[in-house]
Structure formats: structure tokens, C-alpha cells
N, C-alpha and C positions, 0 to 999 in steps of 0.2 A: 376525533382519528385516536386509537390504540395508540399507546407511550410508548408501547412495548415495539409498537412498529417503528414509531419514528429513532427505537434506540436501534433495531436493527437496519433500518436505511442509514444510519452513522457509518456505525458501524461495518454497513456491506458499501460503501465506501473508502473507508480503509482501506479494507481488504483487495478494492479494485485498483486505486493510488498507487499501495502496495505491490498490485503485481505485475505491475508495468518494466519498471527498473528491473524485476531480477529475470522476466521470461527477454526481455530483449540482451539482456548479458549475455546471457543463456544463448542465447538463437545466437550471437554476436560470437559465440567462444570465447570471452574475457568474463577471468575469475569477475564475482562480485560477492559481499559480505551478503548469509544469509545467518538464522540462530544456529545454523550447527559449523561454525565456523573454528579452524584451532588460531586463536584464544579467540572465545566469546565478544563479540561486540568491534576486534581490531580487525582479527584476522579473514583472507579467503574463501570463497567454497568455490566449488568446479562449475563449471560451465552446464554438466546435467545439474548436475543438482539447482542449481538455481533456473531453469527448464523446467524441475520438479517442482520447486518451492513457489513460481512462478504461475506455475498450474495450477495448484495447490490455491494460494490465492484468489483466483479467477476462480475455484470451485464454493469458497468459500461464499464471495461477493454473489453467486447465481443463484446458489440458498441463500442467502440474507438478502436478498432483491427480492430476489420472483417466488420463490417461496414462502414468504412471511408474509398473512398481509394482502393488499391488492397494487403495488407501486406500480406507479401512471408517471410516465415520463412529462406528461403536459398537466399534472396538478403542482400546486409549491409549495403541499402543504411537504409530498414526498421528495422533490429536488433538494429544499433546502439540508432538510436531516445531511439527505446522499452529501451533498457539494462541499456543508461544512463537514463533512469527516474527513471527505477524497482532497481540500484543502488543509484541514491542517495537518496530515499525517505527508503530505507533499511539504509543509515550511520545516515541519521537522527535519523529513529528508534531508530536506533540502540543507536546512542550518547541518548536522549531527555528517554527513557526509562530505562537505564542502572543509570543515575542521579538518577533518579524518585524512583530509587525500589532498592536503596544500591549497586549499582552495582561498576565500577575502578572511579574516579573519573581522570579524563585523567591532567588535570591541577596541582592533586597532584604527578603527577608520572615526 
């Protein structure tokens, strides 16, 4: 398998996992961070901005997963980079937002 396809599937997993919290927060009418928030990295964006950002992430994931190479759900070669990308961005987000919004700080444990 072409290594560029593996990189594409990895980032497809990243974008797909990142789309979910933005889209869900936006649909629920709750503000959430986006790259467009002020101050960057700390402020919150409105729910319409989050729906738009989540939808854009879904579109990027589609392009990277479906339009590059031949992504097959039954192929371990395709699923592993996708799953690793989704897992890494999810763990990063859990840690970042947990610390930012008063979650448990792992250093205190």
C-alpha cells in the first residue's frame, strides 16, 4: 500500500474525530472552542460557527478517506492508521479540554 494513502487515512481519522464535538456542540446550541475563537486557544465560538467547523471537518475526513486511495473498512491496513489518528486527537482533546474547563488534572493524581 502506498504510504501517502496511510497518511491520508491517519488524518482522515483525525478530522472525523475532531468533527464530532464541534458539530454536536453546535447542534446543541452550546459554545465551544474553534480556531476562530478569541482569544485563540481559550475563547469560545458560537454554535453556528461550531456547526460550520464540524461540517468542514466531516468534509475533510470524507475527502481524505474516500477520495484518496481505496479505503476499505474490512482492511486492517486502512483501519489501523485511521484508528490511530482518531485515538490520538481524541486523547489530546480530552486532556486539553479537561484541563481548560476544570477537569481532573493528571499531575495532581
